[in-house]
N, C-alpha and C positions, 0 to 999 in steps of 0.2 A: 504494500500500500504506500509506503514511504517513497519507494522508487517511482511509483506512478503518480506521486503527489496527490494522494487521496487522503482526506481528513478521516481519522479513525477515532472512535470513542469506545471505551471499554467499560462495561458494567458487570457487576457480580450479583447474582440473585441473593447472595448472602447479605447484601445491603438493602434488602427488601423483606426482612423478617417481620413476623407478627410479634406483638408483645409477648413476653414470657408466659403470662397467665393464659393467653390463647394457645401458645405452642404446647403447653402442658395441660390443656383442658381435659384431655382423655387420660391423664396420668403421666408421670415422669417416665414410665417404662413402656408406654404405648407405642408400638410400631406404627399403628394406623395413625395415631396423632402426629408422629414424626413425619410421615409421608404427607398427610392431608393438611396439617395445621402449621407447618414451619414457615411457609412463605406467604407473603401478602401479595398475591397475584393481581387483585384489583388495583392496588396502589401502583404496582410495577407497571401495569398497562396504562393507568391514568396519567402518571407523571413522567414516564420514560417512553415506553414503546409507542403509544398512540401519538404523543406530540412529536416524537422523532420522525415517525412516518408522515405526519402532517407536514413537517418541514421539508421532507423529501418531495412531497407532492406540490409544494408551493415554492416559496423563495428560499427556504431553509432558515427562515427567521423565527420559527416557532421555538419557544423555550422548552427544555426538558431537563429532568433531574437524573443524575447518574446514581444517586443513592438517596434513601429516604428514612433509614432506621439505624440507630446506633445500638448494637446488641450489648455493649458494655454498660451503657446507661439504661438500657431497656426503655428507650424513648425515641420518638421521632427526631430526625435531624432537622435543623433549620434548613429551609429550602434554599438550595443553591442552583439557580437556573443557569443553563448554558445554552448556546445555540451553535449550530454548525451549518456548513454549506449544504445545499440541496443534494449533492452527490456524496455526502459523508456516509461512512460505513459504521454500523454499530455491532460490536462483538460482545456477546453476553456469555458468561460462564456460570456454572452452578449445577447443583443436583436437581433432578426432577424437571428439567427443562422440556421434556417431551411428555409431561403429564397431560391428561385430558384437558386441563384448563389452558394449556399453552400449545398443545400439538396443533400443527397446521398454521401457526402464526409466523413461522420462521421461513426466511428465504433459503437458508442453507444451514445444515447442522452437521456437527462432527460428534460422533460417539467415541469417547475414549474408554477403552476396555482394558481391564487388568483383573486378574483373579482376586477374590476377596482377601486371601492371605497377603498378597502383595500390597493391596490398597490399605489394609489395616496396619500393616507394618509401616507404611509411609505416614499414616495419620499418627501412629504411636511415636514415631521419630519427631514429628512436627509438634504434637500436642502433649506427649507424655502419657498417652492412654494405653490400655492393654492392647498388645499387638495381635492377640488371638481373636479372629473374627467370631468364634463361638463362645467367647467369654461372656458371662452374664452381664457385665457392664456394657457390652456391645449389642445386646439383644434388641434394644429399641431401634438402633441404627441399621443393623443388618436386616431385621424384619421389615423395616420401612423400605429399604432398598430392594429387598426381594419382592415386596408387594408392587413397587414401582416397575420392576422388571417384568413381572407377570401381567400387570394391567396395561402399561403403556407400550411395552415392547420397543424401547427406545432405539435399539440397534437396527430394527427393521424399518423404523421411521427416519433414520439418519441418512443424510446425503453421502456421508463417508464414515467409515469405521476405522479407527486407528488402535492397533494393539499397543498399549502403552506399558506393557509389563516391564520393559527396560526403557526408561525415559531417554537414555542416551542413544537408543536405536528404535524409535517408534516405527512400526510397520503398518502400512495401509493394508487392511483386510478386504478382500473381495469375496462377497458371499452371493450365492444365488438364492434369492428368496421366492423363486417361482414355485 
């Protein structure tokens, strides 16, 4: 994008969380709650995705927010509006981006794939959590991810699949879904 002189904006779905009370409404151990209640998709769409698309359809002058929630304070962020040119690109990362609430809204998607053992080892290294995907402390997260995989089938919906087991050597996976 830089070589093509295209403006790029990056957002993370992790900056569009729901308040803690809503995220844990089904209980702190609920896999269903983790999958269904973690992200505030209506706010994500209202302050980022819809205005960004409106800017692309018009002059690019529509304001959008790249983040809306501070998980450390468990509170909304003060609005920081930005604008971009009509030909800007928006890259969004995060879990559950192919959930039923968001499936079909993307122009292009990449599904990063790694075995649970590899993924949980990475999270453990980053956050100091238990690296065992089957550990009781990980039941909420693994269960939510398994529910997402069954319900949304994100790899089948993706434009591209990348095996990210070894981040130094990501491999594009080609699958026949016929």
